[in-house]
C-alpha positions in Angstrom: 59.9 106.5 77.4 59.6 107.0 73.7 62.6 106.7 71.4 62.9 107.1 67.7 63.5 103.9 65.9 67.3 103.4 65.6 68.2 106.2 67.9 69.5 103.9 70.6 71.8 102.3 68.1 73.1 105.8 67.0 73.7 106.9 70.6 75.4 103.6 71.4 77.6 103.9 68.4 78.5 107.5 69.2 79.4 106.6 72.8 81.5 103.7 71.6 83.4 105.9 69.2 84.0 108.6 71.8 85.2 105.9 74.4 87.5 104.4 71.7 89.0 107.8 70.9 89.6 108.6 74.6 91.3 105.2 75.1 93.5 105.8 72.0 94.5 109.3 73.3 95.3 108.0 76.8 97.3 105.0 75.7 99.2 107.0 73.0 100.2 109.6 75.6 101.5 106.9 77.9 103.6 105.2 75.1 106.5 103.3 76.5 109.7 105.3 76.4 112.7 103.1 75.8 116.2 103.7 77.1 118.3 106.0 75.0 121.4 104.6 73.4 124.4 104.8 75.7 126.4 103.4 78.5 124.7 103.0 81.9 126.9 102.3 85.0 126.0 99.8 87.6 127.8 100.1 91.0 127.8 96.6 92.5 128.4 95.1 95.9 128.9 91.4 96.4 126.4 90.0 98.9 127.0 86.2 98.6 129.8 84.0 97.3 130.2 80.3 96.5 133.3 78.2 96.7 134.2 78.6 93.0 135.1 82.3 93.1 137.9 84.6 94.3 135.4 87.3 95.3 134.5 88.2 98.8 131.4 89.5 100.4 131.5 93.3 100.4 133.7 93.5 97.3 132.6 96.5 95.1 133.0 97.4 91.5 131.4 98.9 88.4 129.8 97.5 85.3 128.8 99.5 82.3 125.7 98.2 80.4 125.9 99.2 76.7 122.4 99.9 75.2 121.7 100.4 71.5 118.2 100.4 69.8 116.6 99.3 73.2 118.9 96.2 73.3 121.8 95.3 75.6 124.7 95.0 73.2 127.6 94.6 75.7 129.0 95.1 79.1 132.3 96.6 80.1 134.1 96.2 83.4 136.9 98.7 83.9 140.2 96.9 84.6 138.8 93.4 83.9 140.3 92.2 80.6 138.9 88.7 81.0 135.3 90.0 81.0 135.9 92.7 78.4 137.4 90.2 75.9 134.6 87.6 76.5 132.2 86.5 73.8 128.9 88.2 74.8 125.3 86.9 74.3 122.3 88.7 75.7 118.8 87.5 76.4 118.0 90.7 78.3 114.6 92.3 77.8 114.4 96.1 78.1 111.0 97.7 78.6 110.9 101.4 79.5 113.6 101.7 82.2 113.3 98.0 83.3 116.0 95.6 82.4 115.7 91.8 83.0 117.2 88.6 81.6 120.4 86.7 81.2 123.8 87.7 79.9 126.1 84.8 78.8 129.9 85.3 78.7 132.3 82.8 77.1 135.6 83.4 78.7 139.0 81.8 78.8 140.5 81.5 82.3 143.9 79.9 82.8 143.6 78.3 79.4 140.2 76.7 80.0 137.0 77.8 78.3 134.3 78.8 80.8 130.7 79.9 80.2 129.1 82.0 82.9 125.6 83.5 83.1 124.7 86.8 84.8 121.0 87.0 85.5 120.1 90.7 85.9 117.0 92.4 87.1 116.5 96.0 87.8 115.8 99.5 86.5 117.8 102.4 85.1 117.2 105.5 87.3 119.1 108.8 87.2 121.3 107.3 84.4 122.5 104.3 86.4 121.4 100.6 86.7 119.9 99.7 90.1 119.0 96.1 90.9 120.4 92.7 91.5 122.4 90.0 89.7 123.4 86.4 90.1 126.5 85.0 88.4 126.2 81.2 87.6 128.8 78.8 86.3 127.3 77.0 83.2 130.3 75.0 81.9 134.0 74.6 82.4 136.2 73.1 79.7 133.1 71.6 78.0 131.7 70.0 81.2 128.2 71.2 82.1 128.0 72.6 85.7 124.2 72.8 85.8 123.7 76.6 86.3 125.6 76.7 89.6 125.4 80.1 91.4 128.9 81.4 92.3 128.1 85.1 93.2 125.2 87.3 94.0 125.4 91.1 94.1 123.3 94.2 94.2 123.6 97.3 92.1 123.3 100.5 94.1 122.9 104.1 93.1 126.0 105.3 95.0 
């Protein structure tokens, strides 16, 4: 087959440019949509308890996860003043509708400073958080507890 000198290079470059343009169009149309700012409820049910908690298997409740600028900035538990007054630190990653990471709460319970960690993993679907969480005891009155799990629960849609 006869080709003009340099024509293969031009065709190769043209194909590369077209493929690059197609990839750019495909990926930009599938850009990640982050969660909108707002409050997302999570209806939980306790599925496991350790000895260091008053909760019981089957207990139910509601958390509200507060999102701003694609970051978890707080949690609110209706009727739980201890949690709602807690110092809050978040190492939760939010990508599209997925939320995963650790929430640290520094609380005071019966005069003692306590640090607990809530490891969460799930998604926001239909405006609510669905997934799972483990509550662990990190420290009590300055004594390290070694990340001891005390509760596990699931977040359900209804």
